[in-house]
Phi, psi and omega in degrees: 000132180294160181296326179294316179292323176299321178293323178298314180293326177293325176298322177293319179296322178295322179295319177297316180299317182294329186290331186068022184296147175291347178282348185298316181295308179303320181298326180294343181281351182276155170300159191305313185294316179290329176296318178298315181296317180293324178293321177297319177297316178300315183298320177299313180295321179297316180298317179297316178299317183293327176300320185276320187258343182075185178273191181300118178071006183276135177271134184251131172278114184303323181293316178294322179295322179296318178297316180295321179292321175300317180294319179297316179295318179295322177298316178299312182299317179298317180293322177296330179272002176096010182279351182080177181202150174274356185263118181298329178294316177297317181297317179294322179294315181296322174302319180292318178302315182288322183292324188245004177065039179286126176298122182301337179300333176296320181290321177297323179296321178300315180294323176298323180292312180292331177297329179301332181283353179277351184231159176305125185278138175240107180244082185286331188208181183296324180300319179291322176299315182291329175297312180297309182296325178297325180285311188276344184231305182299321179298323177295314180298321180291324173296318183296320183289341171292327176287316186287326183101132176222160193266334182204169181293346176299340180292337184293305177297327177293321177294323176297316179296323179297315178298320178297317180298312183294317184289323177294326174299315176303315181299314182291326177293324192257014186307312181300318179295319180294322177298323178298331179270003181079021182247143173217121184260000181279139182298137177301327179297326178291318178300317179296319180295328180277347179084036178216170174241173179297336180285348179270352193295339178241020180260115179304332182292343182264021188304318182297316179294323180291327174298317179296319180295315178301320181295321178299313183291320179296318179297321180294313180298320180300321177297320177297317179300318182295321177290327182291335184299339179299337180301332184301329180260358186252348182266160170298168179302316178301313182295322181298320181296312183288324176299315181300318180296315180294319180298315180299317180293314182291322179296328178291319173300318180298319176303316181295321176298314182297319179294330183288339180057225182286358174295343179296341182276348182242340183216131179296135179279124185222081175298145181296145182301321177300325177295318180295317179296318179296319178295321179298315181291324177297317180294324176302319184283325191245348183093172186293347177270358191249034184248032168078044178220155175285136178252000000 
């Protein structure tokens, strides 16, 4: 690897370190080359998210964010076509795409997904929820398993389910913060089935309806997790280790969401980091069925 390309990948690693992401520990479990590639993919997704959401407490002008996202997407397309880029994250990502044969459409899907957050979201039903989650999460996972290595095409639907499971867990964990931003990712059909509206989500008087709504979402996420477990037998050894770590951490967040019941609508679920790290390491050792829950 040239010194310039090594510096590009180091810029991605610095971004990961600065983020404090829960993905940092699982990524460290990969061999050096795959770790660099996965870190470049993470850095690309982080940059796209930051364009749309800004930093801590930062207010984002949607029009300015749209212009910045267009420029970021154009930079990516140019680099994929061989035009180069002044952005070290784009350069490291394109190196990773070429090295591992990642279909560029996965990256385009990620940008389409974050772009959805620039406008009032309309999630009428499960199909719309899965479209959004598929873009911002499943597409990332499918790109990642090209880096990690997989054994058959059966890994693709399992990877899609894994992205849905992780992203729906994020959504359920972050409901209060998203409501503060004027966002709601839960399908309107689910609210109707539970007997509530979005205006009831912070009303204590609507507790019974909110319990029903939480139960609907938890059951759906649990189904995605069960389908995602197939990845454990479909990935390379390297991929299996990092998948298990991520699965263990996310499944632990999901347990906390499930235990919180309708409390998820009033308080963000935040399991302690040592618990997440312990669950990740336990899952590495025992597989996705071995993280202390009834199956």
